[in-house]
C-alpha positions in Angstrom: 17.7 205.6 9.4 21.2 204.8 8.4 21.8 201.9 6.6 25.0 199.5 6.5 25.8 195.9 5.0 28.0 193.3 3.4 28.6 192.7 -0.2 29.3 189.0 -1.1 28.4 186.0 -2.2 26.8 183.1 -0.2 26.8 185.4 3.0 24.3 183.7 5.1 27.1 182.7 7.9 28.0 185.9 7.8 29.8 187.8 11.1 29.5 191.3 9.8 25.4 191.2 10.2 25.3 189.6 13.6 28.0 192.2 15.1 27.0 195.0 13.8 23.0 194.5 14.9 24.2 193.1 18.4 26.2 196.2 18.2 23.2 198.8 17.8 21.2 197.1 20.3 24.3 197.1 23.1 24.8 200.7 22.4 21.7 201.8 22.0 22.6 203.2 18.4 18.8 203.4 17.4 19.1 204.6 13.8 21.2 202.3 12.3 20.4 198.9 10.4 22.8 196.4 8.7 22.2 193.5 6.5 23.4 191.2 3.7 23.6 192.2 0.0 23.9 188.5 -1.6 25.1 189.0 -4.8 25.6 186.5 -7.4 28.5 189.0 -9.6 30.2 192.2 -9.1 27.7 193.3 -11.7 24.8 193.6 -9.3 26.6 195.7 -7.0 24.7 199.0 -9.0 21.7 197.5 -7.8 22.1 197.3 -4.3 22.9 201.1 -4.3 20.3 202.0 -6.6 17.5 200.1 -4.2 19.2 200.9 -1.0 19.3 205.0 -1.5 20.1 205.3 2.6 23.4 203.1 2.9 26.2 204.9 4.5 28.9 201.9 4.5 29.3 198.7 3.6 31.8 195.9 3.9 33.3 193.6 0.9 34.1 189.7 1.7 34.7 187.1 -0.5 35.1 187.1 -3.7 35.0 190.8 -3.9 37.4 192.4 -2.5 39.5 192.7 -5.9 36.8 192.9 -8.3 34.9 196.0 -6.0 37.8 198.6 -7.3 36.2 199.0 -10.5 33.1 200.3 -9.2 34.8 202.8 -6.6 35.2 206.8 -7.0 38.4 206.6 -4.9 40.8 204.2 -3.0 42.3 205.2 0.3 46.3 205.0 0.2 46.6 201.8 2.3 43.6 200.5 0.1 45.0 201.3 -3.5 48.7 199.6 -2.1 46.8 196.7 -1.1 45.1 196.0 -3.7 42.0 195.1 -2.1 39.0 196.7 -0.3 36.8 195.6 2.3 34.9 198.7 3.6 33.6 201.3 1.6 32.3 204.8 3.0 29.6 206.5 1.3 29.9 209.9 1.9 27.0 212.5 1.7 27.6 213.4 -2.0 27.1 209.7 -2.5 30.9 209.2 -3.8 31.9 205.9 -2.7 35.4 205.7 -0.8 37.5 201.8 -0.9 39.4 201.2 2.4 40.9 198.0 4.0 40.8 197.2 7.3 42.0 193.6 7.5 45.4 194.7 7.7 44.8 196.4 10.9 42.4 193.8 12.4 45.4 191.1 11.4 48.1 193.4 13.0 46.0 193.5 15.9 44.9 190.1 16.4 48.2 188.5 16.0 50.8 191.4 17.3 50.7 189.9 21.1 51.6 186.5 20.2 54.6 187.5 18.2 58.4 186.6 19.3 61.7 187.7 18.5 61.5 183.8 16.5 58.7 184.5 14.3 60.6 186.2 11.4 59.3 183.9 8.3 55.5 183.5 7.4 53.7 181.5 4.8 50.4 183.1 3.4 48.0 180.7 1.6 46.4 181.7 -0.7 46.8 184.3 -3.3 43.3 186.2 -3.1 42.0 189.5 -1.3 42.5 189.0 1.9 46.0 187.4 1.4 47.1 190.6 -0.1 46.2 192.5 3.4 47.9 189.6 5.5 51.4 190.6 3.2 50.5 194.2 3.5 50.2 194.1 7.5 53.4 191.1 7.6 55.7 193.8 6.0 54.9 196.4 8.2 56.0 194.0 11.2 59.1 193.5 9.4 58.5 189.9 8.8 59.7 188.1 5.7 56.7 186.3 3.4 56.0 183.8 1.0 52.6 183.3 -0.6 51.7 180.0 -1.4 48.9 178.9 -4.6 47.4 176.0 -5.7 49.2 176.9 -9.1 52.3 177.4 -10.5 52.7 181.4 -10.9 55.6 183.8 -12.3 55.3 185.6 -9.4 57.8 182.6 -7.5 54.7 181.4 -5.3 55.3 178.1 -3.4 52.4 175.5 -4.3 51.6 173.2 -2.3 54.0 170.1 -3.5 56.3 172.5 -3.1 56.2 172.2 0.1 58.9 170.7 2.5 59.3 170.0 6.0 62.4 172.2 5.8 60.4 175.0 4.5 57.8 174.4 7.1 60.5 174.6 9.7 61.8 177.9 8.6 58.3 179.3 8.4 57.0 179.8 11.9 54.0 181.5 11.2 51.0 179.8 9.0 48.0 182.0 7.8 44.9 180.5 5.8 43.6 182.8 3.9 42.0 180.0 1.7 38.1 179.0 2.6 39.2 175.8 3.1 37.4 174.7 6.4 34.8 177.2 6.5 31.7 175.8 7.8 29.9 173.2 6.5 33.1 171.7 5.0 34.9 171.1 8.7 36.7 168.3 7.1 38.5 170.4 4.9 41.9 171.9 5.8 45.0 172.9 3.3 47.4 170.7 2.4 50.8 170.9 4.1 53.6 168.6 6.1 51.5 169.3 9.2 53.9 166.8 10.9 57.1 169.2 10.8 54.9 172.1 12.9 55.9 172.6 16.3 55.5 174.4 19.7 57.1 177.3 18.2 55.4 177.9 15.0 51.6 179.9 14.7 49.1 179.3 12.9 46.7 181.8 12.3 43.1 181.0 10.3 40.9 183.8 8.8 38.6 181.7 8.9 35.7 181.9 12.5 32.8 179.5 11.9 34.0 176.7 12.9 35.9 178.2 16.2 38.5 176.0 15.8 39.2 174.4 12.1 41.0 171.1 11.1 43.7 173.2 10.1 44.0 174.7 13.9 43.4 171.2 15.4 46.1 169.9 13.1 48.9 172.6 14.2 47.2 172.2 18.2 48.4 168.4 17.9 51.8 169.7 17.6 51.5 172.1 20.2 51.5 175.4 17.8 50.0 178.6 19.0 46.3 178.4 17.5 44.6 181.6 16.6 41.1 181.6 14.6 39.8 185.1 12.7 37.3 186.0 15.5 39.6 188.9 17.0 41.0 190.1 13.4 37.2 190.2 12.0 36.3 192.2 15.3 38.8 194.6 14.9 38.1 195.1 11.5 34.4 196.0 11.9 35.2 198.1 14.7 37.5 200.1 12.3 35.5 200.1 9.5 32.2 201.9 12.0 35.1 204.5 12.9 35.6 205.4 9.0 31.8 205.2 8.5 30.9 207.7 11.3 34.1 210.2 11.5 
């Protein structure tokens, strides 16, 4: 029996487990299972490998997309450029190869909504997922700026420094923070929502709830809103191809 799974922290809500187990049922894939490996620190990753010798592939989620890297044998070139991993292939010889399928999923999900006016983006958050988003935006020739809670030498904007003018000139805003995830559905990134217009795209990597407060605030001002479900579906299918090719 081939085993697959998800590495993360507090992941009982996870999309991946339901998605893959439903996929296995729907497509009559009888020799595969998928389960969650909820670990409190990345140091427990070795225990997961030692206790599950039939593992062929893993997904990686918050907060381990960056800290997993030293535990891997090799990185695919895109994952190396991005500096974050969300998919691991385990070879027949037991080697761990890190990939990033978040970049593929995001690009596929947002591309149908892009128009020539969408030239600049704000990326809310600076974690592993945000790095994949930045990589995709660069591929799409869209300028971007990170927004962080704390001032940084890297020139990131802060939430306090966001003005109406900055929102006006950045017509794509992507939430890469966990703010608004179930059960904390009354939370949202602190940005000047009043400056959002019908020209904006608001993209939230969160998929539970289906419509976060961030997206609701955008919809009130007639912005185009996209949740994280389609991105997750695309990245999951890409991961499956990597594991089984």
